[in-house]
C-alpha positions in Angstrom: 125.4 105.2 98.7 123.8 102.0 100.1 121.0 100.8 97.8 118.5 98.1 98.7 116.6 96.3 95.9 113.2 95.2 97.3 111.6 92.3 95.5 108.2 91.0 96.5 107.6 87.4 95.8 104.9 84.7 95.8 105.7 81.5 94.0 108.7 82.8 92.1 111.0 79.8 92.5 111.5 79.5 88.8 112.9 83.1 88.6 114.4 84.1 91.9 117.8 82.6 91.8 118.6 83.9 88.3 117.2 87.4 89.3 119.3 87.6 92.4 122.5 86.8 90.4 121.7 89.3 87.7 121.0 92.1 90.2 124.2 91.3 92.1 126.1 91.4 88.8 125.0 94.9 87.8 124.9 96.4 91.3 127.5 94.4 93.3 127.5 96.8 96.2 123.7 96.8 96.6 121.7 94.8 99.1 118.7 92.7 98.1 115.6 92.1 100.2 113.1 89.5 99.1 109.7 90.0 100.7 108.1 86.6 100.4 104.4 86.1 101.2 104.6 82.5 102.3 105.3 81.0 98.9 104.6 77.2 99.0 107.0 76.6 96.2 110.1 77.3 98.4 111.0 80.7 97.0 112.2 81.9 100.4 114.4 78.8 100.9 116.1 79.4 97.5 116.8 83.0 98.5 118.5 81.9 101.7 120.6 79.4 99.7 121.8 82.1 97.3 122.5 84.5 100.1 125.2 82.2 101.5 127.1 82.7 98.3 126.4 86.4 97.4 126.1 88.1 100.7 123.9 91.1 101.6 120.9 89.2 100.3 118.0 88.9 102.8 114.5 87.4 103.0 111.6 88.8 104.9 109.2 85.9 105.4 105.5 86.7 105.8 102.9 84.1 106.5 100.3 84.9 103.8 99.7 86.9 100.7 99.1 90.5 101.8 99.4 92.4 98.5 102.1 94.3 96.6 101.7 97.5 98.5 102.0 95.8 101.8 105.1 94.0 100.7 106.8 97.1 99.5 105.9 99.0 102.7 107.4 96.2 104.8 110.5 96.2 102.6 110.9 100.0 102.9 110.6 99.9 106.6 113.2 97.1 106.8 115.6 99.1 104.6 115.2 102.3 106.6 115.8 100.5 109.9 118.9 98.8 108.3 120.3 102.2 107.3 120.1 102.0 103.5 120.1 105.3 101.6 117.7 104.2 98.8 115.1 101.5 98.1 114.4 100.1 94.6 111.1 98.5 93.6 111.5 95.6 91.3 109.5 92.6 90.1 110.8 89.1 90.4 109.6 88.0 87.0 112.1 89.7 84.7 109.6 92.2 83.4 112.1 94.7 84.8 115.5 94.3 83.2 118.2 94.2 85.9 120.6 95.8 83.4 118.6 99.1 83.8 119.4 99.4 87.5 122.5 101.5 87.3 120.7 104.1 85.1 117.7 104.0 87.5 119.8 104.7 90.6 122.2 107.3 89.0 119.9 110.3 89.2 119.8 110.1 93.0 123.3 111.6 92.9 121.8 114.7 91.2 119.4 115.2 94.1 116.3 113.4 92.9 114.3 111.5 95.6 112.1 109.5 93.3 113.3 108.0 90.0 110.6 106.3 87.9 111.5 103.7 85.2 109.2 104.9 82.6 107.7 103.3 79.5 106.3 106.6 78.2 109.2 109.0 78.0 111.4 109.0 74.8 113.4 105.8 74.7 110.9 103.8 76.8 109.0 100.9 75.2 106.6 98.0 75.8 107.5 95.3 73.3 104.8 92.9 72.2 101.8 94.5 74.0 98.5 94.5 72.2 97.2 97.9 71.1 94.2 97.8 73.6 96.4 96.9 76.5 98.8 99.7 75.6 95.9 102.1 75.3 94.5 101.1 78.7 97.9 101.6 80.4 98.6 104.9 78.6 95.1 106.2 79.2 95.2 105.3 82.9 98.5 107.2 83.3 97.2 110.3 81.4 94.1 110.1 83.6 96.1 110.0 86.9 98.4 112.8 85.7 95.4 115.0 84.7 93.4 114.4 88.0 96.4 114.6 90.4 98.7 117.0 88.6 101.6 114.6 88.9 103.8 115.8 86.0 104.8 112.1 85.6 104.1 110.2 82.4 104.2 106.7 84.0 102.9 106.9 87.5 101.8 103.2 87.4 105.4 102.0 86.8 106.6 99.4 89.3 110.3 99.8 88.5 111.5 102.8 90.5 113.8 104.0 93.3 113.1 106.1 96.3 115.7 108.0 98.4 115.5 107.1 102.0 115.0 110.8 102.7 111.6 110.9 101.1 110.5 107.6 102.5 111.2 109.0 106.0 108.9 112.0 105.2 106.0 109.8 104.1 103.6 108.2 106.5 103.9 104.6 105.1 101.0 103.5 107.3 98.8 106.0 105.4 99.5 104.3 102.0 96.7 101.8 101.7 96.4 101.1 97.9 97.7 98.0 96.2 98.9 97.2 92.6 98.7 100.1 90.2 97.0 102.2 92.8 100.0 101.8 95.2 102.4 103.1 92.5 100.1 106.1 91.8 99.6 106.8 95.5 103.3 106.7 96.3 104.0 109.1 93.4 101.3 111.4 94.6 102.5 111.3 98.2 106.1 111.8 97.2 105.1 114.9 95.2 103.1 116.2 98.2 106.2 115.7 100.3 108.2 117.9 98.0 110.3 115.2 96.4 112.2 116.1 93.2 111.0 113.5 90.7 112.4 112.4 87.3 111.8 109.6 84.8 114.3 107.5 82.9 113.3 105.3 79.9 113.0 101.5 80.3 111.8 98.6 78.2 109.0 96.7 80.0 108.3 93.1 78.9 105.7 90.6 80.1 106.8 88.1 82.7 109.1 85.4 81.4 107.5 82.5 83.4 104.8 82.0 86.0 101.5 83.7 86.3 100.6 87.4 86.5 99.5 88.6 89.9 97.6 91.6 88.4 93.8 91.5 88.1 91.1 93.7 86.6 89.9 94.5 90.2 93.2 96.1 91.0 92.9 98.3 87.9 89.4 99.4 88.8 90.5 100.1 92.4 93.3 102.3 91.1 90.9 104.3 88.9 88.5 104.9 91.8 91.3 105.8 94.2 92.6 108.4 91.7 89.1 110.0 91.6 89.0 110.1 95.4 92.5 111.6 95.7 91.6 114.1 93.0 88.6 115.3 95.1 90.8 115.5 98.2 93.3 117.5 96.2 90.6 119.9 94.9 89.3 120.4 98.5 92.8 121.1 99.7 93.3 123.7 96.9 90.1 125.4 97.8 91.2 125.4 101.4 94.7 126.8 100.6 96.6 123.5 100.8 99.8 123.1 98.8 101.7 120.1 97.5 105.3 119.6 96.4 106.6 120.3 92.9 107.8 117.8 90.4 111.2 119.0 89.1 112.2 118.6 85.5 115.3 116.3 85.0 118.6 117.9 84.2 120.3 116.7 81.1 123.3 114.8 82.3 125.3 111.8 81.1 123.9 109.7 83.9 120.3 110.3 82.8 119.6 108.0 79.9 121.4 109.8 77.1 123.0 106.5 76.8 
């Protein structure tokens, strides 16, 4: 299975070289695509330098900041055109531990098309978060699950992997949300497309260096979008529409009993 790790960047020169080496160490057969939104700190140049040594490391240069959702959509399209079998979403700031990648990818072999690295299943954690930040995140996920019927405890998680098969069934041009909203929308659309979904526990930490790209406006956008999708879901139910089912994970040695 050819796996592509997609990493959006903007001014991540302090992290990117170390991240690329860590990812390559744990998934030596995977490709890595950095989608850089015109970083003035030379992030893209560093990627190209490391690529000469590691191989199967690529950079997609974009001229301006266009948002997280836009970066992932561009990365997914690139991966599909290049013939990869799965695309991983991963932050560049080490909030997502590269060591978790093998466990995140493993359920694809059991037929799952979306695997979410979850903070809210047994074994998942968020060290050093304040109680009110934890409550906002947990509450937002419960809200999205209740309104959209996702059956997923951490639909806002940004550490996840999609099989190419489900990405091909989705209309990526239809996905318009950014930030938290993008993760929820992709989960919802994958479910509608009939994707088997599972969650594996991860430990999520705040970024090691640099500045967070998340804002309160993106959180508010996500909450409003969930309400809109919920209304559309209700209208579809009244009209006889159907969505795909979320399948419960099988208990296997590859699925975080480790």
